[in-house]
BANUTOR-204656 format. One record per residue (C-alpha): residue in one letter; x, y, z; chain. Coordinates in steps of 0.1 Angstrom, whole numbers. Layout:
N
res;xx;yy;zz;chain
A;X;Y;Z;A
...
//
This chain:
481
res;xx;yy;zz;chain
I;1691;1817;1457;A
M;1712;1793;1435;A
S;1724;1795;1401;A
S;1705;1776;1377;A
S;1739;1761;1364;A
S;1749;1748;1401;A
S;1711;1741;1406;A
S;1718;1714;1371;A
M;1754;1708;1387;A
L;1732;1695;1419;A
E;1702;1675;1403;A
M;1732;1658;1382;A
E;1747;1649;1417;A
L;1715;1637;1427;A
F;1706;1615;1402;A
Q;1739;1599;1397;A
Y;1737;1586;1434;A
I;1700;1576;1426;A
D;1708;1555;1397;A
A;1739;1539;1415;A
H;1723;1531;1446;A
Q;1690;1521;1425;A
N;1696;1481;1438;A
D;1697;1490;1471;A
F;1666;1514;1468;A
I;1644;1480;1454;A
K;1660;1460;1482;A
D;1641;1483;1506;A
L;1610;1479;1488;A
K;1611;1441;1486;A
E;1615;1443;1524;A
W;1584;1465;1527;A
V;1564;1442;1506;A
A;1572;1411;1525;A
V;1551;1427;1556;A
E;1517;1417;1553;A
S;1502;1451;1564;A
D;1468;1449;1555;A
S;1445;1470;1577;A
V;1414;1454;1565;A
Q;1415;1419;1582;A
P;1422;1423;1618;A
H;1442;1389;1622;A
L;1467;1409;1606;A
R;1468;1442;1627;A
K;1501;1432;1642;A
E;1518;1431;1611;A
V;1509;1468;1601;A
M;1520;1478;1636;A
R;1555;1461;1625;A
M;1553;1478;1595;A
M;1544;1515;1613;A
A;1577;1506;1634;A
L;1600;1496;1601;A
A;1589;1534;1586;A
A;1596;1549;1618;A
D;1630;1534;1618;A
R;1642;1539;1585;A
L;1632;1577;1593;A
A;1654;1578;1626;A
A;1682;1563;1603;A
L;1677;1597;1583;A
G;1682;1617;1616;A
A;1642;1625;1616;A
T;1627;1634;1647;A
V;1601;1607;1651;A
N;1567;1606;1669;A
L;1542;1577;1671;A
V;1510;1590;1678;A
N;1490;1563;1695;A
L;1451;1569;1678;A
G;1435;1544;1707;A
S;1418;1521;1694;A
H;1383;1508;1674;A
Q;1355;1487;1675;A
L;1348;1462;1650;A
P;1309;1454;1640;A
D;1313;1420;1657;A
G;1319;1438;1687;A
Q;1361;1433;1689;A
V;1377;1457;1698;A
L;1413;1464;1679;A
P;1440;1487;1689;A
L;1444;1516;1660;A
P;1482;1516;1645;A
S;1500;1547;1654;A
V;1504;1574;1626;A
I;1540;1589;1623;A
L;1552;1628;1626;A
G;1581;1628;1613;A
E;1603;1661;1606;A
L;1639;1666;1597;A
G;1654;1706;1596;A
K;1642;1732;1614;A
D;1658;1761;1589;A
P;1634;1791;1591;A
Q;1650;1804;1558;A
N;1637;1773;1543;A
P;1599;1762;1529;A
T;1586;1730;1550;A
V;1573;1707;1528;A
C;1551;1677;1547;A
F;1544;1647;1528;A
Y;1517;1624;1533;A
G;1518;1588;1523;A
H;1503;1554;1540;A
V;1521;1515;1545;A
D;1489;1496;1547;A
V;1477;1478;1515;A
Q;1450;1464;1505;A
P;1440;1425;1509;A
A;1458;1396;1485;A
K;1464;1362;1483;A
K;1480;1341;1458;A
E;1448;1323;1450;A
D;1430;1355;1437;A
G;1450;1350;1406;A
W;1484;1364;1412;A
N;1513;1351;1391;A
T;1537;1356;1417;A
D;1535;1359;1456;A
P;1519;1389;1464;A
Y;1538;1393;1498;A
T;1581;1384;1474;A
L;1584;1417;1450;A
T;1592;1401;1420;A
E;1609;1413;1392;A
I;1597;1407;1357;A
D;1606;1425;1325;A
G;1617;1452;1345;A
N;1582;1457;1364;A
L;1586;1454;1405;A
Y;1555;1429;1409;A
G;1541;1426;1448;A
R;1509;1441;1469;A
G;1518;1480;1479;A
A;1540;1480;1450;A
T;1526;1513;1440;A
D;1500;1519;1463;A
N;1516;1533;1486;A
K;1549;1519;1496;A
G;1568;1523;1464;A
P;1562;1560;1465;A
V;1566;1563;1505;A
L;1600;1550;1500;A
A;1607;1570;1466;A
W;1599;1602;1486;A
I;1624;1584;1516;A
N;1650;1577;1489;A
A;1649;1612;1476;A
V;1657;1624;1512;A
E;1683;1600;1519;A
T;1702;1611;1489;A
V;1702;1649;1498;A
R;1719;1632;1530;A
A;1741;1606;1518;A
L;1759;1635;1493;A
K;1759;1661;1529;A
L;1741;1682;1510;A
A;1726;1716;1528;A
L;1688;1708;1536;A
P;1668;1723;1505;A
V;1634;1725;1521;A
N;1626;1713;1555;A
F;1605;1680;1555;A
K;1575;1667;1575;A
F;1564;1634;1573;A
V;1529;1619;1577;A
I;1524;1588;1572;A
E;1497;1563;1585;A
G;1486;1524;1582;A
M;1445;1525;1581;A
E;1444;1542;1548;A
E;1425;1515;1529;A
A;1407;1509;1559;A
G;1387;1548;1559;A
S;1417;1562;1575;A
L;1405;1562;1608;A
G;1411;1585;1636;A
L;1438;1609;1616;A
E;1411;1634;1607;A
K;1409;1644;1643;A
L;1444;1638;1648;A
L;1455;1669;1618;A
E;1427;1693;1637;A
E;1447;1685;1670;A
E;1482;1690;1655;A
N;1471;1724;1634;A
Q;1486;1749;1660;A
S;1518;1728;1664;A
F;1529;1701;1638;A
F;1514;1718;1612;A
S;1515;1753;1618;A
D;1550;1762;1599;A
V;1543;1737;1570;A
D;1540;1753;1537;A
Y;1530;1727;1516;A
I;1518;1692;1513;A
V;1522;1670;1487;A
I;1504;1633;1487;A
S;1518;1605;1467;A
D;1488;1581;1463;A
N;1475;1585;1427;A
L;1486;1567;1388;A
W;1496;1589;1360;A
L;1465;1588;1334;A
S;1485;1570;1308;A
N;1518;1545;1310;A
K;1542;1568;1300;A
K;1531;1600;1301;A
P;1537;1618;1336;A
A;1506;1637;1354;A
L;1498;1664;1381;A
T;1468;1658;1399;A
Y;1448;1689;1411;A
G;1408;1677;1416;A
S;1393;1645;1425;A
R;1350;1637;1425;A
G;1334;1635;1462;A
N;1306;1609;1465;A
A;1276;1604;1488;A
C;1263;1573;1490;A
F;1221;1566;1493;A
F;1201;1536;1505;A
V;1165;1541;1491;A
E;1145;1518;1512;A
V;1112;1501;1506;A
E;1091;1482;1533;A
C;1056;1463;1532;A
G;1050;1437;1559;A
S;1071;1420;1584;A
K;1076;1392;1563;A
D;1084;1379;1528;A
L;1052;1362;1507;A
H;1048;1337;1484;A
S;1040;1347;1451;A
G;1016;1326;1441;A
T;997;1333;1472;A
F;1000;1371;1465;A
G;1014;1379;1439;A
G;983;1401;1420;A
I;967;1417;1448;A
I;995;1434;1467;A
H;1016;1464;1461;A
E;1056;1448;1457;A
P;1081;1467;1473;A
L;1110;1453;1446;A
L;1086;1469;1419;A
D;1081;1501;1435;A
L;1122;1504;1444;A
I;1127;1493;1400;A
A;1107;1523;1394;A
L;1126;1545;1417;A
L;1160;1533;1405;A
D;1145;1535;1373;A
S;1140;1572;1377;A
L;1172;1583;1388;A
V;1192;1583;1350;A
D;1185;1582;1316;A
S;1202;1556;1289;A
T;1225;1587;1280;A
G;1239;1588;1319;A
H;1224;1620;1327;A
I;1209;1623;1359;A
Q;1174;1629;1360;A
I;1169;1644;1397;A
P;1160;1680;1396;A
G;1183;1708;1400;A
I;1213;1685;1406;A
Y;1237;1699;1378;A
D;1229;1737;1386;A
S;1254;1742;1410;A
V;1282;1725;1394;A
A;1314;1748;1383;A
A;1313;1763;1347;A
L;1340;1751;1327;A
T;1366;1781;1317;A
E;1383;1785;1284;A
E;1413;1779;1303;A
E;1404;1745;1316;A
R;1390;1732;1287;A
K;1426;1738;1271;A
L;1439;1709;1298;A
Y;1417;1684;1282;A
E;1434;1690;1248;A
S;1471;1678;1253;A
I;1462;1652;1273;A
E;1475;1620;1261;A
F;1448;1597;1266;A
D;1441;1566;1245;A
L;1400;1557;1242;A
E;1410;1524;1227;A
E;1428;1515;1253;A
H;1405;1526;1282;A
R;1382;1507;1268;A
N;1399;1475;1262;A
N;1412;1478;1298;A
C;1378;1475;1309;A
G;1365;1457;1286;A
V;1329;1472;1271;A
K;1321;1478;1237;A
K;1315;1512;1240;A
F;1312;1544;1262;A
L;1289;1570;1263;A
Y;1308;1591;1248;A
G;1330;1592;1213;A
T;1360;1620;1218;A
K;1388;1620;1244;A
E;1377;1655;1260;A
E;1340;1643;1267;A
I;1354;1608;1282;A
L;1371;1630;1307;A
L;1349;1661;1313;A
H;1323;1632;1324;A
L;1350;1613;1345;A
W;1363;1645;1362;A
R;1341;1675;1369;A
Y;1303;1662;1359;A
P;1284;1644;1382;A
S;1278;1606;1376;A
L;1251;1584;1390;A
S;1258;1548;1398;A
I;1232;1523;1408;A
H;1254;1497;1433;A
G;1231;1471;1442;A
I;1197;1460;1459;A
E;1197;1442;1493;A
G;1173;1418;1506;A
A;1161;1409;1469;A
F;1169;1371;1462;A
H;1197;1366;1442;A
E;1211;1329;1446;A
P;1214;1309;1415;A
G;1181;1291;1405;A
I;1142;1299;1411;A
K;1125;1311;1447;A
T;1093;1325;1434;A
V;1094;1350;1469;A
I;1085;1386;1474;A
P;1108;1402;1493;A
A;1093;1424;1525;A
K;1121;1449;1527;A
V;1143;1461;1499;A
I;1172;1482;1502;A
G;1186;1500;1468;A
K;1223;1512;1469;A
F;1236;1539;1442;A
S;1260;1568;1446;A
I;1263;1605;1434;A
R;1300;1609;1429;A
Q;1298;1650;1432;A
V;1320;1679;1416;A
P;1327;1717;1429;A
H;1304;1735;1440;A
M;1281;1709;1445;A
D;1270;1712;1481;A
L;1265;1679;1498;A
S;1235;1686;1523;A
V;1216;1702;1492;A
V;1228;1672;1466;A
K;1207;1651;1494;A
K;1173;1671;1497;A
Q;1173;1671;1456;A
V;1174;1631;1458;A
V;1149;1625;1486;A
E;1122;1652;1473;A
H;1129;1632;1433;A
L;1123;1598;1450;A
E;1097;1605;1476;A
G;1078;1624;1441;A
V;1080;1599;1418;A
F;1069;1578;1449;A
S;1040;1597;1458;A
K;1027;1589;1419;A
R;1027;1551;1428;A
N;1006;1554;1455;A
S;1020;1528;1470;A
P;1010;1522;1505;A
N;1046;1507;1512;A
K;1066;1523;1534;A
L;1095;1545;1517;A
K;1130;1555;1535;A
V;1159;1578;1518;A
S;1192;1582;1537;A
M;1228;1593;1530;A
P;1251;1567;1556;A
L;1284;1587;1534;A
G;1293;1618;1523;A
A;1332;1627;1507;A
K;1331;1662;1494;A
P;1353;1666;1459;A
W;1386;1683;1462;A
L;1404;1707;1439;A
A;1433;1727;1436;A
D;1450;1757;1422;A
V;1471;1745;1386;A
N;1487;1779;1387;A
D;1499;1774;1428;A
L;1535;1775;1436;A
L;1535;1739;1441;A
Y;1524;1730;1409;A
K;1550;1758;1393;A
A;1578;1733;1412;A
G;1561;1698;1405;A
R;1559;1706;1367;A
R;1596;1721;1366;A
A;1605;1687;1383;A
I;1588;1663;1359;A
R;1605;1681;1332;A
T;1642;1678;1343;A
V;1634;1648;1350;A
F;1611;1633;1319;A
G;1618;1659;1297;A
E;1583;1668;1286;A
D;1554;1686;1302;A
P;1531;1666;1326;A
D;1491;1659;1317;A
F;1470;1680;1341;A
I;1440;1651;1356;A
R;1420;1649;1375;A
D;1406;1620;1396;A
G;1372;1607;1391;A
S;1369;1587;1424;A
T;1376;1603;1455;A
I;1409;1613;1474;A
P;1390;1619;1511;A
V;1429;1630;1522;A
A;1435;1654;1499;A
R;1403;1670;1508;A
M;1411;1663;1548;A
F;1448;1680;1542;A
Q;1432;1707;1525;A
T;1406;1716;1545;A
V;1416;1712;1580;A
T;1455;1725;1575;A
Q;1440;1752;1547;A
K;1475;1749;1532;A
S;1484;1740;1496;A
V;1479;1703;1487;A
M;1489;1687;1456;A
M;1491;1655;1445;A
L;1527;1643;1430;A
P;1521;1605;1416;A
I;1548;1583;1401;A
G;1525;1555;1396;A
A;1517;1542;1357;A
A;1483;1538;1351;A
D;1489;1503;1344;A
D;1499;1496;1382;A
G;1469;1474;1390;A
E;1463;1491;1424;A
H;1436;1474;1449;A
S;1439;1444;1417;A
Q;1461;1411;1413;A
N;1494;1415;1403;A
E;1495;1452;1414;A
K;1534;1466;1401;A
I;1556;1493;1400;A
S;1579;1497;1373;A
R;1616;1500;1384;A
H;1616;1530;1358;A
N;1588;1546;1380;A
Y;1602;1535;1408;A
I;1638;1550;1405;A
E;1630;1582;1381;A
G;1604;1589;1406;A
T;1631;1590;1432;A
K;1645;1617;1411;A
L;1614;1634;1410;A
F;1612;1640;1441;A
A;1650;1649;1445;A
A;1642;1676;1419;A
F;1612;1688;1433;A
F;1629;1695;1464;A
L;1652;1720;1443;A
E;1625;1734;1427;A
I;1605;1742;1457;A
S;1633;1757;1472;A
K;1643;1775;1445;A
L;1608;1795;1447;A
H;1618;1811;1478;A
//
């Protein structure tokens, strides 16, 4: 085990190298951002393939063994068959004395066009006032490169590797990580057999300035509720007032789901929500979160709750139900006096530990059938759950989180906020379920980076300090062993 003084000497050396090479690291990010690796649009699939090859070359240049695993192809709704990008499985270092850390990231991006309201070309990394603007800068090319830069720094200084590195880099995350879970299952006994820790850096801090460690995310259960009366749309002059209209039934059903305070009205839905512990409540007190700023960011006049703690609890550890839309109803401008024959309401429930998807589905179906039966409507009701993603939760007292916290203190001079994510992070749950290893989310992007939005950016500060954070983290993990 290295002494703390030799460890801080090492840190100094690593940090000096990173500072001295920051323009090279930014040049690399510029090269990666220039590739339009949009996994959603079929005509750009070849760009995703080119991006995977670039990333593979970069790892090989570090001396890593790189395996590009072919996942075959997939069929689009229009029948077109497209090749899936290969997934990179890379490894560097095989010292049995060292712990093995596996990093997951993705190099595909959300769609972006200048005319969507970007101030700069989305595929030309542009630095303005210390911010690096470009699609993928924060989600997720910047963090993937920051990790690679940190490993490169260790190599460039000819240091012994503090840990063994493994890399899982994919090109389909924005399109649902097609084929990834199957690959993890196939590789569980081989590639992942000697992995001790898994680190994902594909999310953001809660604040613009204060670093964070993420230890949980909500799941998501999506529902369709369909009401059908006949085979064709009808005229409201000819039939209005004499039939049971499907849209009236549907609105009553949707209205029964949530009350005006945001409380879900489905019986039993809160029964298995994990109780709030005192230790957990304390984590909320020190979190830096500006209610006013958050309110201004989303442009609403008022939240359902008035305190920081209440807001965060309801975003992270309590379930919520949102109604997303109605298919089949007339929605164009103007007036059309039609009674639609079939309408489908769409809503979702963000579930939390220890809610069970199959129980949630049963509760939703029973509730909606109960409300519907009271209406004595002859219409046909069908409730389905086309998609269900489970919540993810890690232990903040795990060694991995201790190392992350110490590395953050070293680089940023303060303790991180321990945060959860209100949305769903399928990969964290997937890695944890399949490999049964410790998983940590170690974000380096700030809250205002605008992932998926116009003018996405990562600040030069976060990109470079994030690279230092990863380097410090390697040393912290090696010290634990």
